[in-house]
N, C-alpha and C positions, 0 to 999 in steps of 0.2 A: 221127557226130554226138554231141556231148557231152550227157550227161544232167544236168539241173539238180541241184545238190547239195541235201541236206536242209536245210542252213543257209539257202540261198537261198530255198527254199520257205517256211521259217519266217519269214524276213524279209518275204516277200510277204504272208503271212497277217497279220502284225502291221501292215503298212502299210495294209491294207484297213480297219483300224479307225480310221485317222487322220481321214478325212473325217467319219465319224459322230461321233467324239469332238469335232471342231471344231464340228460343227453343234449338238451339245448345249450346248457352252460358249457359242456365240453366242446360242442360245436363252435360257440362263440370264442372260447379260449383258444381253440385250434386256429380259427380264422385270424384272430388278433395277433397271435404269436407267429403267424406265417406258415405254420404246419399245413394248413389248408389254404392254398392260393385262391385269391378272389376269382380268377378266371375258372377255377375248378368248382368252387361252391362259395357263394357270398355268405358273409356272417349274418346271423339272425337279426342283429341290430340294423344292418344295411337293408335287409329284406323289409323290415318294418318301416324304415324311412322311405324306401321305394314305394311300398304299398300306400303310404300316406300321400305321397306326391301324385301317384296315379289316381287316387281317389279324388284329390282336390282338383286335378286337371280335368276330370271327367272321362279320361281315357279308359279307365277300368270299368266304370259303370256302363259305358256304351258297349264295350266289348262283351261284358257279361250279358247284357240285354240281347245282343245278336246271337251269342251261343245258346242262351236260354230259349230263344225262339226256335232255333234249329233242333235242340233236343226235344222240345215240347212237340214240334210238328212230327219229328220222326217217331217219338213214342206214341203219339196219338194214332198215327197210321198203323204202326206195328202192333199196338195193343188191340186195335179194332180188328185187324186181320186175324190176329191170334185167337181172339174170342170167337169170331165167326167160324173160323175153321175148326176150333175145338167143339163148338156146338154141333156143327155138321157131322163131325166124326164121332162124337160121343153120344149123340142122341138117336142115331139111326145106323143100322148095319150097312145099307148102301153108301151112306156118307163116309163111314169108316173105311170101306173098301176104296172109295174114290179119293179120299183126302189123306189118310194116314201115311200110306206108303210114299207118295211124293214129298210130303212134308218131312218125313224121317230121312229121306235122301238129301233133301236140300239143307237140312240143319247140319249135316256133316261137312258142308263146304265151308272153308275158312272165309269168313265175311270180309276181312281186310284184303284178301287176295282178289276179291271181286271188284275192288275199286277201279282198276284199269278198264274193266269191261263196262262198269257203270259210267265212267267218263265217256267211253265211246257211244253208249246209248243216250246219255242225258246231257252231255256236254260238261263244262267245267264251272257251271254256276252253282246255285243252291240245291238244285234237284239231286245230284249224286250224293251230296252230304246227307240230306234228309232221307234218301233212299237207303243208304248204308245203315243208318240208325234204325230205320223201320224194319229192314230185313233182319238185322241182328237181334232186335228186341222182340220180334214176333214169336220166336220159337219157345222162349221161356214161358210166355203166357199160354201158348198152345199146349205145351207138354204138361204144365201144372193143372190147367183147367180140364184138359182131356182125362188125365189121371184122376182128378177129383170127381168128375162125372162117372167114370167107370168104377170108382171105388165107393160109390154111395151104398150104404148098408141096405142089403136086400130086404131086411125086416122092416125098414122104414117104407120102402116101396109097397110091400105087401100090406102093411097097416094102412097106408094111404088108399090103396085100392079097396080095402075092406070098408072104408068110409065112403066109397062111391066116387072117388076122384077119377076123372077121365085122364087121357094122355096129356092134354094141355095143362090141366090143373096139377097133375103129377110133376110135370117139368117145372112149373112156376113155383109151386108151394113146397116141393120136396127136394127135387134133384138140384136145382140151381142154388137154393140156400145151403144145401149140404156141401156143394162144391165151392161155395164162396171163399172159405179159408184157403183153398188151393189156388184160386184165382189171385188172391191178395199176395200170396207167396210168390206166384209168378210175376206179379207186378213189381215186386221188390227186386227180383232177379233181373227183370227187363230193365229196370232203372240202372242198375250197376253196369250192365252191358251197354246201355245207351250212352252213358258218360264215357266209358272206355272207347267206344267207337267214335264218339265226338272228338276226342283228342286227336285221332288219326284223320278223321274226315275233314277236320279244319285245316289240315295241311294241304288239301287239294285246292290250290289257287285261291286261297281265301284273301279277301281284301279287308276283312273286319272279323272280330271275334277273338277269343282267347288264343286259339291256334295261330292266328295271324300275329299276335303279339309275341308268341313263343318263337315263331319263325324268324321275326326281326331280331329278337333278343339273341337267338343262336348265332346269327350272322355277325353280331357285334359282341359276342361272348359276354352278354349281360345275364349272368347267372342269377342275379337278384330278381330280375323281371321273370325269368323262367320259374323260379321258386314261388313267386307271388301268384303266377297263373296256375301252378299246380295246386297251391293252397285254395284258390278260388274254385278250381275243378272239384276238389274234395268237398268244399263247402256247398257247392251246387248239388252234388250227389247226396250229401247228408240232409240238405233242406228238402229235396224231393222225397227222400226216404222217410223223413219225419212226417211229411204230409200224408204219405201212404199209411204210415203207422197210426196217424190220427184218424184217418178213414177206417182203418181196421178196427181201432178201439170202439168206434161208434157202431160200425156194421156188425161186429161180432160181440156186442155187449151181452148177448144171450149165452155165450160160451163160457163155462166156468174156468177159472184160472187155478192151476194147482199150486202156484206159488204167488203169494202176494208180497210186493215190495213195500 
């Protein structure tokens, strides 16, 4: 079977940009011709100009820093809780009995519907925003790591025992490395959930951050600012995902790839 040449692959990658480019051009044309009113959706050129002004004024970098701290704090707490609970449930039968059922019940609750309750518990400061992100991102890590631990090949465990590994050695050298791919998948899911929840959490009496900018822009019908903030939200998510993929590439260097790009 013939292997696609590098030039063919490069041509394919370039062609993938064709439809997004045409879409942006149609959007610009529609905005300039008046088909798309500015109060409905600003033109791409207006969005670029607004992005430049917000960068130069320092408004956007400051807001991005505030939002990044919130999502980092929420992710840190949520990921830590998810890992601890998954280890308790996956490594012992009593832990599974004590942990898995409550976690499965809690994960069915709509996270965003809990925001009024979190406001009652934690007030209207930073705590409810971080708590919502932590609560929402915890379950993706828990489910993937728990399933990864439970899905470890029994033959690996038997082989390790035949070499004289005790329980601690079995966990450290066999079970956890085998479950690591599942953990990294859970981290990537948790990232996407954290960014989604951040968008809503920052609507809770925020005085800074991307959500604060969106609230103000909505009041003044500044769709250009709203689009800029949405682009930054997407870029923030992609940046964190790229960081996790980099960690995955190093941590799972031992795993063979079926497809090489």
